[in-house]
Kinemage of the C-alpha trace (Angstrom):
@kinemage 1
@onewidth
@group {chain A} dominant
@subgroup {mainchain}
@vectorlist {calphas} color= white
{ca met a 1} P -24.496 -42.935 48.345
{ca ile a 2} L -24.271 -41.245 51.704
{ca ser a 3} L -21.284 -39.418 51.272
{ca gln a 4} L -22.950 -38.282 47.716
{ca leu a 5} L -25.660 -37.347 49.567
{ca lys a 6} L -23.909 -35.086 52.291
{ca lys a 7} L -21.541 -33.471 49.129
{ca ile a 8} L -25.007 -32.299 47.548
{ca ala a 9} L -26.610 -31.151 50.866
{ca leu a 10} L -23.484 -29.023 51.275
{ca glu a 11} L -23.263 -27.845 47.875
{ca thr a 12} L -26.766 -26.922 48.354
{ca gly a 13} L -25.683 -24.540 51.419
{ca phe a 14} L -26.572 -26.192 54.505
{ca tyr a 15} L -23.622 -26.141 57.519
{ca glu a 16} L -23.416 -29.491 58.865
{ca thr a 17} L -24.618 -32.747 58.199
{ca gly a 18} L -24.951 -36.319 60.346
{ca met a 19} L -26.081 -39.661 59.548
{ca val a 20} L -28.784 -41.366 62.005
{ca glu a 21} L -29.695 -44.943 61.497
{ca ile a 22} L -33.605 -45.004 61.623
{ca pro a 23} L -33.635 -47.901 64.770
{ca thr a 24} L -31.969 -45.328 66.679
{ca leu a 25} L -34.689 -42.754 66.626
{ca gln a 26} L -36.725 -41.748 69.361
{ca tyr a 27} L -40.386 -40.158 69.300
{ca asp a 28} L -41.010 -38.385 71.975
{ca pro a 29} L -44.699 -37.650 73.269
{ca ala a 30} L -43.033 -34.724 75.311
{ca ile a 31} L -42.129 -32.844 72.457
{ca arg a 32} L -45.442 -33.167 70.755
{ca lys a 33} L -46.746 -31.791 73.706
{ca ile a 34} L -44.848 -28.676 72.845
{ca cys a 35} L -46.463 -28.594 69.269
{ca glu a 36} L -49.940 -28.367 71.316
{ca gln a 37} L -48.854 -25.850 72.954
{ca asn a 38} L -48.487 -24.294 69.495
{ca ser a 39} L -45.232 -21.926 70.694
{ca cys a 40} L -44.454 -21.420 67.036
{ca gly a 41} L -48.092 -20.949 65.796
{ca cys a 42} L -47.984 -24.105 63.275
{ca tyr a 43} L -50.014 -26.388 65.503
{ca gly a 44} L -53.481 -27.017 63.663
{ca thr a 45} L -52.658 -24.263 61.257
{ca ser a 46} L -50.551 -26.668 58.523
{ca trp a 47} L -50.392 -30.136 56.804
{ca ala a 48} L -46.368 -30.270 57.690
{ca cys a 49} L -47.541 -30.088 61.496
{ca pro a 50} L -49.072 -31.910 64.024
{ca pro a 51} L -52.159 -33.070 64.323
{ca ala a 52} L -52.014 -33.173 60.427
{ca val a 53} L -48.862 -35.339 60.409
{ca gly a 54} L -50.112 -37.830 62.024
{ca ser a 55} L -49.881 -39.238 65.282
{ca leu a 56} L -46.364 -40.414 66.422
{ca glu a 57} L -47.007 -44.115 65.910
{ca gln a 58} L -48.025 -42.916 62.585
{ca cys a 59} L -44.433 -40.663 62.182
{ca arg a 60} L -42.556 -43.950 63.290
{ca leu a 61} L -43.816 -45.975 60.813
{ca arg a 62} L -43.163 -43.360 58.375
{ca cys a 63} L -39.531 -43.514 58.797
{ca glu a 64} L -39.401 -47.168 59.307
{ca gln a 65} L -39.989 -47.296 55.100
{ca tyr a 66} L -36.352 -45.890 55.259
{ca arg a 67} L -33.431 -47.336 56.395
{ca his a 68} L -31.210 -43.885 57.027
{ca met a 69} L -31.680 -40.439 57.880
{ca leu a 70} L -29.065 -37.360 56.807
{ca leu a 71} L -29.661 -34.976 59.524
{ca phe a 72} L -28.741 -31.413 57.967
{ca ser a 73} L -28.617 -27.974 59.170
{ca gly a 74} L -28.403 -23.873 58.517
{ca lys a 75} L -26.224 -21.977 60.692
{ca tyr a 76} L -27.173 -17.909 60.536
{ca asp a 77} L -25.730 -15.088 61.593
{ca leu a 78} L -28.056 -12.506 63.564
{ca asn a 79} L -27.202 -8.361 64.375
{ca asp a 80} L -28.637 -9.834 67.807
{ca ser a 81} L -30.593 -12.535 70.015
{ca phe a 82} L -33.876 -10.398 69.251
{ca asp a 83} L -33.332 -9.878 65.326
{ca phe a 84} L -36.792 -11.042 64.810
{ca glu a 85} L -36.636 -10.313 61.219
{ca lys a 86} L -33.590 -12.015 60.782
{ca ile a 87} L -34.862 -14.984 62.403
{ca ala a 88} L -37.475 -14.791 59.752
{ca glu a 89} L -35.635 -14.359 57.106
{ca ser a 90} L -33.497 -16.840 57.789
{ca met a 91} L -36.099 -19.522 58.494
{ca ser a 92} L -37.701 -19.104 54.926
{ca his a 93} L -33.936 -18.969 53.450
{ca phe a 94} L -33.717 -22.879 55.185
{ca lys a 95} L -36.846 -23.931 53.837
{ca lys a 96} L -35.680 -22.421 50.038
{ca leu a 97} L -32.384 -24.337 51.072
{ca val a 98} L -34.614 -28.102 51.673
{ca glu a 99} L -36.838 -27.052 47.850
{ca gln a 100} L -33.886 -27.217 46.189
{ca tyr a 101} L -32.049 -30.352 47.796
{ca asp a 102} L -35.077 -31.962 47.277
{ca gln a 103} L -34.888 -30.921 43.587
{ca lys a 104} L -31.539 -31.833 43.650
{ca ile a 105} L -32.037 -35.699 45.073
{ca ser a 106} L -35.231 -36.132 43.153
{ca asn a 107} L -33.066 -37.782 40.119
{ca ile a 108} L -31.421 -40.493 42.903
{ca phe a 109} L -33.963 -41.773 44.603
{ca his a 110} L -37.482 -43.279 44.336
{ca ser a 111} L -38.856 -43.111 47.504
{ca tyr a 112} L -37.429 -40.746 50.450
{ca gln a 113} L -38.978 -38.314 52.421
{ca leu a 114} L -37.466 -34.360 54.002
{ca leu a 115} L -38.067 -33.290 56.911
{ca ser a 116} L -37.872 -29.700 57.460
{ca asn a 117} L -38.072 -26.893 60.232
{ca glu a 118} L -41.589 -25.456 61.759
{ca gly a 119} L -44.691 -25.006 59.419
{ca cys a 120} L -44.300 -24.963 55.961
{ca gly a 121} L -45.060 -21.616 55.193
{ca arg a 122} L -45.670 -21.969 51.015
{ca cys a 123} L -49.135 -20.604 50.732
{ca lys a 124} L -50.392 -17.521 52.965
{ca lys a 125} L -53.155 -19.621 53.819
{ca cys a 126} L -52.674 -23.321 54.161
{ca thr a 127} L -55.643 -25.750 53.089
{ca trp a 128} L -55.757 -27.471 56.455
{ca pro a 129} L -57.767 -29.394 57.772
{ca asp a 130} L -60.852 -28.491 54.682
{ca ala a 131} L -58.975 -29.721 51.883
{ca pro a 132} L -56.068 -31.311 50.442
{ca cys a 133} L -52.675 -29.828 50.308
{ca arg a 134} L -52.131 -27.612 47.158
{ca phe a 135} L -48.468 -28.934 46.960
{ca pro a 136} L -48.259 -32.219 48.100
{ca asn a 137} L -44.716 -33.147 46.497
{ca gln a 138} L -43.591 -29.832 48.117
{ca leu a 139} L -44.551 -31.026 51.924
{ca tyr a 140} L -42.400 -31.101 54.202
{ca his a 141} L -43.453 -32.290 57.584
{ca ser a 142} L -41.742 -31.028 60.539
{ca ile a 143} L -38.579 -32.639 62.446
{ca glu a 144} L -40.051 -31.498 65.591
{ca gly a 145} L -43.781 -32.582 65.352
{ca tyr a 146} L -42.079 -36.586 64.509
{ca gly a 147} L -41.565 -35.878 68.406
{ca phe a 148} L -37.610 -35.340 67.537
{ca his a 149} L -35.252 -33.931 69.788
{ca val a 150} L -33.426 -32.359 67.200
{ca asn a 151} L -30.357 -31.299 69.702
{ca gln a 152} L -29.974 -35.129 70.401
{ca leu a 153} L -30.050 -36.049 66.894
{ca ala a 154} L -27.377 -33.330 66.483
{ca asp a 155} L -25.221 -34.505 69.383
{ca cys a 156} L -25.658 -38.363 67.965
{ca thr a 157} L -24.271 -36.617 64.572
{ca gly a 158} L -21.814 -34.976 65.818
{ca ile a 159} L -23.416 -31.620 64.274
{ca arg a 160} L -23.520 -28.465 66.255
{ca tyr a 161} L -27.137 -27.341 68.077
{ca asn a 162} L -25.873 -24.432 69.164
{ca asn a 163} L -23.279 -22.444 66.878
{ca gly a 164} L -22.741 -19.583 69.563
{ca arg a 165} L -23.778 -16.125 70.738
{ca asp a 166} L -25.903 -14.057 67.845
{ca thr a 167} L -26.905 -17.111 65.678
{ca ile a 168} L -29.644 -19.738 64.743
{ca thr a 169} L -29.555 -22.844 63.705
{ca tyr a 170} L -32.236 -24.682 61.801
{ca phe a 171} L -32.491 -28.423 61.174
{ca gly a 172} L -33.935 -30.999 58.311
{ca ala a 173} L -33.783 -34.168 57.684
{ca leu a 174} L -33.553 -36.564 54.545
{ca leu a 175} L -34.828 -40.177 55.030
{ca phe a 176} L -34.133 -42.801 52.415
């Protein structure tokens, strides 16, 4: 099963994959504090990010419904480290890969959860907090919003967190 999920992930277009056992996950309040500082501009604006994803305890309980986490990454080349247009384009592409992966694995599992990189971006203006999500079955919570040190997850799985100069790497995860 795990090798099949990894194969599907790589066929979808993800760069690398690695396994994490759920009991080893650490939910760091310091990461959530970074979210609260709103450096990405998504805090309090989306159902995919804090505070909408719930407390770290709620995130932990959600994760503990599953036994495994498949971490996956997307690597994108930039013209230079200030190529903001390509950074935005890459983020959007990664989110589309997560959607495609979801479609491919939806017939394998009855219960799973996908986490993606920051924010959602599906709607021009998110309904949070005034109304329910318009696309709850296509809502992928932020992996960072769960308090995960993505670089530590990458290290423990053997996935490269930094892929070199003039690249950007995004991460997501499948909980199953």
